[in-house]
N, CA, C and O of each residue as an XYZ file, in Angstrom:
208
protein
N      80.034    106.484     95.958
C      78.745    104.941     96.680
C      77.941    104.858     95.167
O      77.748    103.821     94.531
N      77.628    105.900     94.870
C      76.316    105.822     93.372
C      77.657    105.064     92.616
O      77.496    103.895     92.263
N      78.979    105.726     92.366
C      79.957    105.869     90.795
C      79.989    104.360     90.944
O      79.782    103.781     89.878
N      80.230    103.441     92.167
C      80.483    102.376     92.187
C      79.394    101.547     92.274
O      79.795    100.425     92.585
N      78.241    101.577     92.148
C      76.576    100.931     91.888
C      76.812    100.973     89.943
O      77.201    100.107     89.160
N      76.496    101.977     89.801
C      76.509    102.205     88.247
C      77.227    101.388     87.426
O      76.869    100.483     86.672
N      78.855    102.088     87.825
C      79.827    101.271     87.218
C      79.558     99.663     86.824
O      79.955     99.108     85.799
N      78.662     98.974     88.072
C      78.533     97.846     87.506
C      77.121     97.664     87.037
O      76.721     96.501     86.996
N      76.265     98.661     86.660
C      75.401     98.881     85.939
C      74.203     98.386     86.947
O      73.434     97.457     86.702
N      74.204     99.074     87.951
C      72.773     98.573     88.771
C      72.147    100.300     89.122
O      72.887    101.184     89.552
N      70.671    100.494     88.829
C      70.525    100.901     88.841
C      69.874    101.773     89.618
O      68.682    101.573     89.855
N      70.558    102.914     90.160
C      70.483    104.015     91.652
C      69.434    104.784     91.245
O      69.088    105.078     90.100
N      68.693    105.251     92.911
C      68.122    107.145     93.066
C      68.378    107.019     94.563
O      68.237    106.220     95.489
N      69.091    108.945     94.147
C      69.112    109.310     95.322
C      68.176    109.728     96.257
O      67.295    110.395     95.714
N      68.065    109.629     97.137
C      66.777    109.655     97.997
C      66.686    111.332     98.884
O      67.647    111.154     99.633
N      66.414    112.078     99.074
C      66.652    113.467    100.014
C      65.581    112.405    100.819
O      64.618    111.686    100.552
N      66.519    112.856    102.135
C      65.400    112.406    103.682
C      65.024    113.453    103.968
O      63.883    113.076    104.234
N      64.989    114.566    104.167
C      64.451    115.751    104.252
C      65.200    116.613    105.399
O      65.747    115.969    106.294
N      65.243    117.595    105.423
C      65.530    119.070    105.974
C      66.499    119.085    106.762
O      66.690    120.298    106.849
N      67.190    118.647    107.349
C      67.845    118.577    109.236
C      69.054    119.405    108.767
O      69.624    119.465    107.678
N      69.255    120.008    109.914
C      70.202    120.638    110.269
C      71.868    119.948    110.776
O      72.145    119.467    111.875
N      72.805    120.109    109.541
C      74.412    118.941    110.427
C      75.025    119.951    109.679
O      75.259    119.947    108.470
N      75.377    121.219    110.897
C      76.221    121.596    111.343
C      76.735    122.426    109.510
O      77.829    122.886    109.180
N      75.622    122.339    108.805
C      75.900    123.663    107.692
C      76.645    122.492    106.273
O      77.254    123.006    105.335
N      76.404    120.571    106.388
C      76.904    120.070    106.005
C      75.988    119.836    104.416
O      76.304    119.327    103.341
N      75.109    120.299    104.783
C      73.968    119.988    103.547
C      72.654    118.573    104.611
O      72.596    118.106    105.749
N      71.925    118.455    103.397
C      71.223    117.600    104.482
C      71.440    116.386    104.356
O      72.461    116.190    103.696
N      70.758    115.142    104.814
C      71.434    113.859    104.823
C      69.845    113.153    103.003
O      68.714    113.490    102.652
N      70.842    112.192    102.567
C      70.449    111.250    101.587
C      70.501    109.680    101.728
O      70.885    109.109    102.749
N      70.073    109.059    100.595
C      70.238    107.727    100.649
C      69.944    107.181     99.140
O      69.208    107.702     98.302
N      70.669    106.068     99.030
C      70.388    105.914     97.924
C      69.581    104.397     97.823
O      69.639    103.483     98.646
N      68.913    104.436     96.709
C      67.986    103.365     96.217
C      68.416    102.507     95.399
O      68.737    102.994     94.315
N      68.636    100.652     95.572
C      68.620    100.489     94.590
C      66.784     99.446     94.225
O      65.665     99.811     94.585
N      67.019     98.635     93.720
C      65.901     97.898     92.915
C      66.152     96.521     94.156
O      67.200     96.174     94.702
N      64.776     95.974     94.299
C      64.963     94.611     95.960
C      65.682     93.628     94.648
O      66.680     94.342     94.745
N      65.939     92.962     93.888
C      66.431     92.333     92.698
C      68.007     92.231     93.670
O      68.551     91.274     94.223
N      68.427     93.863     93.539
C      69.951     94.587     93.489
C      70.520     94.474     94.662
O      71.722     94.561     94.913
N      69.421     94.229     95.569
C      69.766     94.572     97.397
C      71.091     94.474     97.719
O      71.910     95.392     97.755
N      71.366     92.592     98.096
C      72.913     92.089     97.977
C      73.567     92.270     97.428
O      74.680     92.188     97.946
N      73.531     92.606     96.165
C      74.769     92.961     95.401
C      75.412     94.008     95.729
O      76.622     94.010     95.958
N      74.577     95.126     95.790
C      74.441     96.552     96.278
C      75.296     96.473     97.577
O      76.503     96.710     97.528
N      74.484     96.043     99.082
C      75.403     95.654    100.211
C      76.783     94.926    100.274
O      77.652     94.872    101.145
N      76.682     94.477     99.240
C      78.467     93.503     98.867
C      79.560     94.001     98.367
O      80.765     93.893     98.595
N      78.578     94.842     97.288
C      79.391     96.036     96.624
C      80.410     97.099     97.882
O      81.635     97.071     98.005
N      79.449     97.934     98.650
C      79.422     99.034     99.235
C      80.383     98.114    100.898
O      80.988     98.787    101.732
N      80.295     96.956    100.956
C      80.706     97.127    102.384
C      82.318     96.715    102.612
O      83.188     96.326    101.832
N      82.299     96.998    104.117
C      84.175     96.477    104.203
C      84.206     95.791    103.614
O      83.179     95.398    103.061
N      85.868     95.032    103.295
C      86.568     93.917    103.036
C      86.475     93.084    104.404
O      86.609     93.638    105.496
N      86.297     92.070    104.297
C      87.046     91.344    105.434
C      88.698     90.977    105.561
O      89.367     90.208    104.872
N      88.882     91.372    106.095
C      90.404     90.164    106.323
C      90.407     88.941    105.679
O      89.567     88.072    105.910
N      91.406     88.819    104.796
C      91.283     87.434    104.442
C      92.177     86.538    105.558
O      93.094     87.067    106.185
N      91.756     84.925    105.759
C      92.704     83.954    106.599
C      93.751     83.416    106.456
O      94.206     82.704    107.351
């Protein structure tokens, strides 16, 4: 996901959400973008709607 945003010149930062056990799959994390890039990032990362 971060690569998609970086490819569109949106600065991102990975945020560690803390130490929790997820059956050995690592710790939870989130991507942070600038407030003015929020809707662009959401559109880029959302699933495509079926065209009718």
